[in-house]
C-alpha positions as CSV (number, residue, x, y, z in Angstrom):
1,M,24.0,-70.3,236.7
2,K,23.2,-66.9,235.1
3,T,23.1,-66.8,231.3
4,K,23.6,-63.5,229.6
5,Y,22.0,-63.0,226.0
6,N,23.4,-60.4,223.6
7,I,20.4,-60.4,221.1
8,G,20.2,-57.7,218.3
9,I,17.3,-56.4,216.2
10,L,16.0,-59.6,214.3
11,C,13.8,-58.6,211.2
12,F,12.4,-61.0,208.7
13,T,10.3,-60.3,205.5
14,L,7.5,-62.4,204.7
15,F,8.3,-64.4,201.8
16,G,6.0,-64.5,198.9
17,L,4.9,-60.8,199.6
18,G,3.7,-60.3,196.0
19,A,0.9,-63.1,196.5
20,C,-0.5,-61.1,199.2
21,L,-0.7,-57.9,197.4
22,D,-4.2,-57.5,195.5
23,D,-3.0,-55.9,192.3
24,Q,1.0,-55.7,192.2
25,S,0.9,-53.9,188.5
26,S,-1.5,-51.1,190.0
27,L,1.6,-50.0,192.5
28,G,3.4,-49.1,189.2
29,D,6.9,-48.6,190.5
30,R,6.1,-47.4,193.9
31,E,8.5,-48.5,196.4
32,L,6.8,-50.6,199.6
33,S,6.5,-48.9,202.8
34,E,9.3,-50.7,204.9
35,I,8.6,-50.8,208.8
36,T,11.6,-50.1,211.2
37,I,11.2,-51.0,215.1
38,S,13.7,-50.0,217.7
39,A,13.9,-49.9,221.2
40,P,16.3,-49.0,224.0
41,H,16.9,-52.5,225.3
42,D,16.9,-55.9,224.0
43,T,16.5,-57.9,227.4
44,L,13.5,-57.1,229.4
45,T,12.3,-58.5,232.7
46,A,8.5,-58.7,234.2
47,Y,7.8,-59.8,237.4
48,F,4.9,-62.5,238.1
49,G,1.7,-61.6,238.5
50,E,2.4,-57.8,238.0
51,E,1.2,-56.0,235.0
52,F,4.3,-55.6,232.7
53,V,4.4,-52.6,230.2
54,V,6.3,-52.2,227.1
55,S,6.0,-48.8,226.0
56,D,9.1,-47.1,224.6
57,L,9.0,-48.7,221.3
58,S,9.9,-46.6,218.0
59,V,7.9,-48.2,214.9
60,E,8.3,-46.2,211.9
61,Q,7.6,-46.4,208.2
62,S,9.7,-45.5,205.3
63,G,6.9,-44.4,202.7
64,E,3.2,-43.8,203.1
65,E,2.1,-44.1,206.6
66,L,0.0,-47.1,206.4
67,P,-2.5,-48.7,209.3
68,L,-0.3,-51.0,211.3
69,A,-1.6,-54.2,213.1
70,Y,0.4,-55.5,216.2
71,E,0.8,-58.9,217.6
72,W,2.5,-59.5,221.1
73,S,3.6,-63.2,221.9
74,Y,6.0,-65.2,223.8
75,G,7.4,-68.9,224.0
76,T,10.2,-71.1,224.9
77,L,13.5,-69.4,224.5
78,N,15.8,-71.0,221.6
79,T,19.2,-71.1,222.0
80,D,22.3,-73.2,220.4
81,E,26.1,-73.7,221.3
82,N,26.4,-69.9,220.2
83,G,23.9,-68.5,222.6
84,M,20.9,-67.2,221.1
85,A,19.5,-69.4,217.8
86,S,18.9,-67.8,214.7
87,Y,15.2,-68.0,215.0
88,P,14.6,-67.1,219.1
89,I,11.4,-68.9,219.9
90,K,10.8,-73.1,219.7
91,D,7.6,-74.9,220.4
92,S,4.1,-72.6,220.2
93,L,3.7,-69.2,220.5
94,H,1.3,-67.8,223.4
95,I,-0.3,-64.5,221.8
96,V,-1.2,-62.0,224.4
97,S,-1.9,-58.5,222.9
98,H,-2.8,-56.8,219.5
99,D,-2.0,-53.5,221.3
100,P,0.7,-51.0,220.3
101,E,1.8,-50.9,223.9
102,L,2.0,-54.1,225.8
103,R,0.1,-54.5,228.8
104,Y,0.2,-58.1,230.2
105,A,0.5,-59.7,233.6
106,F,2.7,-63.2,233.0
107,R,2.1,-66.2,235.3
108,E,5.1,-68.2,234.2
109,L,8.7,-68.0,236.0
110,G,11.8,-68.3,233.7
111,T,13.1,-67.1,230.5
112,F,11.6,-66.9,227.3
113,G,11.4,-65.2,224.1
114,L,9.1,-61.9,223.7
115,R,8.3,-61.6,219.8
116,L,6.4,-58.6,218.3
117,R,5.2,-58.7,215.0
118,V,4.2,-55.4,213.0
119,D,2.0,-55.5,209.9
120,N,0.9,-52.5,207.5
121,G,-0.2,-54.7,204.8
122,E,2.9,-54.2,202.4
123,T,5.6,-55.3,204.7
124,I,5.9,-57.2,208.0
125,R,8.5,-56.7,210.5
126,Y,9.6,-58.8,213.8
127,K,11.7,-58.0,216.9
128,Y,12.7,-60.3,219.3
129,F,13.5,-59.7,223.1
130,V,15.0,-61.8,226.0
131,L,12.0,-62.0,228.8
132,Q,13.0,-62.7,232.1
133,I,10.0,-63.4,234.2
134,D,11.0,-63.4,237.4
135,T,9.3,-62.7,241.4
136,E,9.8,-59.9,243.4
137,F,12.4,-62.1,245.3
138,S,14.2,-63.8,242.4
139,E,17.5,-62.9,242.8
140,G,19.7,-60.7,245.8
141,I,21.5,-60.5,248.8
142,T,19.5,-62.6,251.4
143,V,20.0,-62.4,255.2
144,L,19.4,-64.8,257.7
145,S,19.4,-63.2,261.4
146,R,18.0,-64.4,264.8
147,D,17.1,-62.2,267.7
148,G,17.7,-62.7,271.5
149,D,15.3,-65.7,271.6
150,G,16.5,-67.3,268.5
151,K,13.6,-66.1,266.3
152,G,14.7,-66.0,262.7
153,R,14.2,-63.3,260.2
154,I,14.9,-63.1,256.6
155,S,16.0,-59.6,254.8
156,F,16.4,-59.5,251.1
157,M,17.7,-56.8,248.5
158,R,16.7,-57.3,245.1
159,T,19.4,-57.2,242.3
160,L,18.0,-54.3,240.5
161,T,18.1,-54.5,236.4
162,K,19.9,-52.0,234.1
163,E,17.0,-50.6,233.5
164,E,15.8,-49.8,236.7
165,I,19.6,-48.5,237.7
166,N,19.5,-46.1,234.5
167,T,15.9,-44.7,235.8
168,G,17.9,-43.8,239.3
169,K,16.6,-46.9,241.4
170,V,18.2,-47.7,244.9
171,P,18.0,-51.0,246.0
172,M,16.7,-51.4,249.5
173,F,16.5,-54.3,252.0
174,R,13.1,-55.8,252.7
175,T,13.0,-56.7,256.4
176,D,9.6,-58.5,256.7
177,I,9.9,-61.3,254.3
178,M,8.7,-63.9,256.5
179,E,5.9,-62.1,257.7
180,L,4.7,-60.8,254.2
181,I,5.1,-64.5,252.2
182,N,4.8,-66.9,255.8
183,P,2.9,-64.8,258.0
184,Q,2.0,-68.2,260.1
185,T,5.4,-69.7,260.1
186,K,7.8,-68.8,263.4
187,M,11.5,-70.1,262.6
188,E,12.9,-70.9,265.7
189,D,16.5,-71.4,267.0
190,V,17.7,-70.6,263.7
191,T,21.1,-71.6,262.8
192,D,22.4,-71.3,259.0
193,M,21.2,-71.0,255.7
194,V,22.1,-71.8,252.3
195,Q,20.6,-72.2,248.5
196,V,20.6,-75.2,246.3
197,N,19.4,-75.0,243.1
198,N,15.8,-74.1,243.6
199,R,15.6,-74.4,247.3
200,L,16.4,-72.1,250.4
201,L,17.0,-74.1,253.1
202,V,17.1,-72.9,256.9
203,C,18.2,-75.3,259.7
204,S,17.6,-74.9,263.5
205,G,19.4,-76.3,266.4
206,E,17.3,-77.7,269.4
207,E,14.5,-78.2,267.3
208,G,16.1,-80.3,264.9
209,R,14.2,-78.9,261.8
210,I,14.8,-77.9,258.5
211,Y,12.4,-75.0,256.7
212,N,12.6,-76.0,252.8
213,M,11.4,-72.9,250.9
214,D,11.2,-72.4,247.1
215,S,14.1,-69.5,246.6
216,R,12.0,-67.8,244.2
217,T,9.3,-66.5,246.3
218,F,10.3,-67.4,249.8
219,D,7.3,-70.1,250.2
220,V,8.1,-72.1,252.8
221,E,6.7,-75.5,251.4
222,G,8.4,-77.8,254.3
223,I,8.6,-77.7,257.6
224,T,9.9,-81.0,259.3
225,S,11.6,-81.6,262.7
226,F,13.5,-84.6,262.8
227,K,13.8,-85.3,266.7
228,E,11.7,-88.1,267.0
229,L,13.7,-90.0,264.1
230,Y,17.1,-89.1,265.4
231,P,16.6,-87.5,269.1
232,G,20.2,-86.1,269.1
233,C,20.1,-84.1,266.1
234,A,20.5,-80.2,266.5
235,F,21.8,-78.6,263.6
236,V,24.8,-76.2,263.7
237,K,25.6,-75.6,259.9
238,F,25.1,-76.9,256.6
239,A,28.3,-78.8,255.3
240,G,28.1,-79.1,251.5
241,V,26.0,-80.5,248.8
242,S,26.2,-83.9,247.1
243,A,24.5,-85.8,244.4
244,N,21.2,-86.9,244.3
245,N,19.6,-84.1,245.7
246,N,21.5,-84.3,249.1
247,I,23.0,-81.8,251.4
248,Y,25.1,-82.4,254.5
249,L,24.6,-81.1,258.2
250,V,26.8,-81.1,260.8
251,S,24.6,-81.3,264.3
252,R,25.4,-80.9,268.1
253,D,25.6,-84.5,268.9
254,R,28.9,-84.1,266.9
255,R,27.6,-86.0,264.0
256,G,27.1,-85.8,260.4
257,Y,23.7,-85.9,258.7
258,V,22.3,-86.1,255.3
259,Y,19.5,-84.1,254.1
260,D,17.3,-85.0,250.7
261,Y,15.6,-81.4,250.0
262,V,13.8,-82.7,247.4
263,L,12.0,-85.7,249.2
264,D,12.2,-83.8,252.6
265,E,14.2,-86.7,254.2
266,L,17.1,-86.9,257.0
267,V,19.6,-89.8,256.8
268,L,22.6,-90.7,259.3
269,T,24.3,-93.0,257.0
270,E,26.3,-95.8,258.0
271,Y,29.9,-94.1,257.2
272,F,28.4,-91.0,259.3
273,K,27.4,-93.1,262.4
274,D,30.9,-93.4,264.2
275,L,32.0,-89.7,263.1
276,D,33.0,-87.6,266.0
277,V,33.5,-84.0,264.9
278,D,33.5,-80.7,265.9
279,A,32.3,-78.4,263.1
280,A,32.2,-79.0,259.5
281,V,33.2,-76.1,256.6
282,S,30.5,-75.0,254.3
283,V,31.5,-75.7,250.5
284,D,30.1,-77.5,247.6
285,R,31.8,-80.7,249.3
286,P,31.6,-81.1,252.8
287,V,34.6,-81.2,255.1
288,F,33.8,-82.1,259.1
289,V,36.8,-81.7,261.8
290,N,37.9,-83.1,264.8
291,Y,39.7,-80.5,266.4
292,E,41.1,-82.6,269.5
293,T,42.4,-85.2,267.5
294,S,43.8,-82.8,264.7
295,V,41.8,-85.1,261.9
296,F,39.3,-84.0,259.4
297,Y,37.2,-85.6,256.6
298,S,35.7,-85.3,253.4
299,L,33.2,-87.4,251.5
300,S,34.2,-90.2,249.2
301,L,32.0,-92.5,247.2
302,G,30.1,-94.6,249.3
303,G,32.3,-93.6,252.6
304,V,34.7,-90.9,254.1
305,N,38.1,-89.7,253.1
306,S,40.3,-89.0,256.6
307,S,43.7,-87.0,257.0
308,L,44.3,-89.8,259.4
309,N,47.8,-88.9,261.3
310,K,49.0,-86.6,258.7
311,Y,48.2,-83.3,261.2
312,V,48.8,-85.4,264.4
313,D,51.7,-83.0,265.3
314,F,50.0,-80.0,264.7
315,N,46.9,-78.2,266.3
316,I,44.4,-77.2,263.8
317,W,43.0,-73.9,264.1
318,G,41.2,-73.2,261.0
319,I,40.4,-75.1,257.7
320,C,39.1,-73.5,254.4
321,P,38.4,-75.3,250.9
322,V,39.1,-72.5,248.2
323,G,38.3,-74.1,244.5
324,S,39.6,-77.9,244.7
325,S,42.2,-77.4,247.2
326,V,41.9,-77.7,251.2
327,Y,43.9,-75.0,252.9
328,V,44.8,-75.6,256.6
329,I,46.0,-73.1,259.2
330,A,47.9,-74.8,262.4
331,T,50.6,-74.6,264.8
332,Y,53.1,-77.0,265.6
333,K,52.5,-78.6,268.8
334,A,56.0,-79.2,269.9
335,M,56.8,-75.6,269.0
336,P,53.4,-73.5,269.3
337,S,55.1,-70.3,267.7
338,Y,55.6,-72.0,264.4
339,I,52.9,-71.8,261.9
340,Y,52.0,-74.6,259.5
341,L,49.9,-73.9,256.3
342,S,49.4,-76.6,254.3
343,Q,47.0,-77.4,250.8
344,T,45.6,-80.9,250.3
345,T,42.9,-82.1,248.1
346,F,39.4,-83.4,249.0
347,S,41.1,-87.1,248.8
348,L,42.9,-85.7,251.6
349,G,46.5,-87.5,250.7
350,N,49.8,-86.2,251.3
351,P,49.7,-82.2,252.2
352,T,51.8,-79.7,250.4
353,I,53.5,-77.5,252.9
354,L,52.9,-73.8,251.6
355,Q,54.8,-72.2,254.8
356,F,56.4,-73.6,258.0
357,Y,58.0,-70.7,260.1
358,D,58.3,-69.6,263.6
359,S,56.3,-66.4,264.1
360,P,57.3,-63.4,266.3
361,V,53.3,-62.7,266.1
362,S,51.0,-64.9,267.9
363,L,48.2,-66.8,265.3
364,K,45.3,-64.7,264.7
365,V,43.1,-67.6,263.9
366,N,41.1,-69.7,266.4
367,R,38.7,-72.1,266.3
368,N,35.7,-69.6,266.3
369,S,37.0,-67.5,263.7
370,L,35.1,-67.3,260.1
371,L,36.9,-68.2,257.3
372,T,36.1,-67.6,253.4
373,G,37.9,-67.8,250.3
374,S,38.2,-66.8,246.9
375,K,39.2,-69.2,244.1
376,S,39.2,-66.3,241.5
377,C,41.4,-63.8,243.9
378,S,43.5,-66.8,245.3
379,C,43.2,-65.3,248.9
380,L,41.3,-65.9,252.2
381,Y,39.9,-63.9,254.7
382,Y,39.4,-65.0,258.4
383,T,38.3,-62.9,261.7
384,C,39.7,-62.2,264.2
385,E,38.7,-60.2,268.1
386,D,40.5,-57.0,266.4
387,G,39.4,-57.3,262.5
388,I,39.7,-59.0,259.5
389,Y,42.6,-60.7,258.1
390,Y,43.7,-61.2,254.7
391,W,46.0,-64.2,253.4
392,D,47.6,-64.5,250.3
393,L,47.4,-68.2,249.7
394,K,51.0,-67.9,248.5
395,S,52.7,-66.0,251.1
396,R,52.8,-66.1,255.2
397,L,49.7,-64.9,257.3
398,S,49.6,-61.4,257.7
399,T,50.2,-59.9,261.1
400,T,47.9,-57.0,261.2
401,P,44.2,-57.1,260.1
402,V,43.3,-55.3,256.1
403,I,39.9,-54.5,257.5
404,S,38.9,-52.5,260.8
405,I,35.5,-53.0,262.6
406,P,33.9,-49.9,263.9
407,E,33.8,-49.6,267.8
408,G,31.0,-51.4,269.5
409,M,30.4,-54.1,266.3
410,E,30.8,-57.7,266.6
411,I,31.5,-59.8,263.4
412,T,28.7,-62.6,263.3
413,S,28.7,-64.0,259.7
414,L,31.4,-63.9,256.7
415,S,30.8,-65.1,253.3
416,M,31.3,-64.3,249.7
417,N,29.4,-63.8,246.4
418,T,29.0,-66.8,243.7
419,A,32.1,-65.2,241.8
420,G,34.4,-64.5,244.8
421,T,34.8,-60.8,244.1
422,L,32.9,-59.4,247.0
423,L,33.1,-60.0,250.7
424,Y,30.1,-59.9,252.9
425,V,30.2,-59.1,256.3
426,G,27.5,-59.4,258.6
427,L,27.7,-57.3,261.9
428,Y,25.9,-57.0,265.4
429,E,25.9,-53.8,267.2
430,K,24.5,-54.7,270.7
431,D,24.2,-51.3,272.1
432,E,22.4,-50.0,269.0
433,T,19.3,-48.1,269.8
434,E,17.1,-49.3,266.8
435,A,15.1,-52.4,266.8
436,L,17.2,-54.2,264.5
437,K,20.9,-54.1,265.3
438,G,22.4,-56.2,262.5
439,H,24.2,-54.6,259.7
440,L,26.0,-55.6,256.1
441,Y,29.2,-54.1,255.0
442,I,30.7,-55.5,251.7
443,Y,34.1,-55.0,250.5
444,D,36.0,-55.5,247.2
445,V,37.7,-59.0,247.6
446,K,40.9,-57.9,246.1
447,T,41.6,-54.6,247.4
448,S,39.7,-54.8,250.8
449,V,37.9,-51.6,249.8
450,L,34.3,-51.1,251.6
451,V,32.0,-51.1,248.5
452,N,28.8,-50.6,250.4
453,Q,27.2,-50.5,254.1
454,Y,23.8,-51.1,254.7
455,H,22.7,-50.6,258.6
456,N,20.0,-51.8,260.6
457,I,18.5,-54.3,258.2
458,A,18.5,-57.5,260.2
459,D,18.8,-59.0,264.0
460,K,22.2,-60.7,264.6
461,P,23.3,-61.8,260.9
462,I,24.5,-65.5,261.1
463,A,24.1,-66.4,257.3
464,I,24.5,-63.9,254.4
465,V,24.1,-65.5,250.7
466,Y,23.9,-63.8,247.3
467,K,20.6,-66.0,246.3
468,E,20.6,-66.6,242.9
469,R,18.0,-67.3,240.0
470,G,16.8,-71.1,241.1
């Protein structure tokens, strides 16, 4: 989770100043030459291993222009319940420069307090900054795509700092992340991607493999195939996160597996061995679905919850968790024109009926539809052949798409940013003449208005996430 700091100029006058002067009486009534330090920004961003420069400071003296001594140092950022603590750095300071202009290549990742100390022999002033030391790949939109042979590609567009935006810099996608960072690694038959804390995970199908990488650097630190241990495993999708470093996956053998991303171990737990499911919904907590029996499951302590026979009279076409609720789109088996919209919790108790009505228009959701929801906007988006539909969770389903897709393009990925305010649509243009035929369109969730579009930035997009600082 990102933390924002609002830090002002913190200046301190050295106590016992008179004791530092050779002869206070010789100064008479002359005022001390006070130091003032100002800078355009109080939060700075440096990149690991790259020379970082701070040169746009203003240091002024109120009286006589005396020689100035500088000291740049940094340490662990000190915060309290109100945000920034009164003294912004705790533990020891690392002194990195005595020059007026800071030039230094930091080799630690994280958020720190940076201190400038200026001394003219009469007064001392300090200025503090929040210093974020990132990698070039620390935060931004990440696209996993695959070519016609199933080979995976990672494309990444870094989120620019305010300072970079103010200088007119434009964000751009890099499409060569794997070649740049992991030139010896070839991702095969890739099927999904997810970020969990400081890990970025990519799974594969027939290989039954998981690529485990550092989300801050894209360094692949684990490439493990679990085919020997579980011959039937062929991963389709990451399903959800649990405690103890576990994340769940659904496999083509209709089972759910548990992967420990710290130990790099895969487990088929006892309560998953008899699970027979078609698909899974990717959320903070997993939901597994068997469409043929109209039953779905969620995790409980030491087992699974089941919807049992609560939906036996309905055909389930789409399930999407939004916040702490699970929303179900279904039709009545006895009268297929009747649309049944319901809401339940992860404990899968009795559902709340939201809408049950006869629709003159056939349902625009099928089991190939992609769904994603926003808690902040209380809505859900889903795909159909003729476009993207919007569902206000308090209303009936829309009968016309709110987003039309350009002719010749196929929707291959649908997701949202962490805040649920931006809709990411991955598109594939089969007849595109460029080598990379994948595009990203970004829409405002509240208004369905196109915000940005990026063309030819991937192969066929299959997963798009906003990768946060791990």
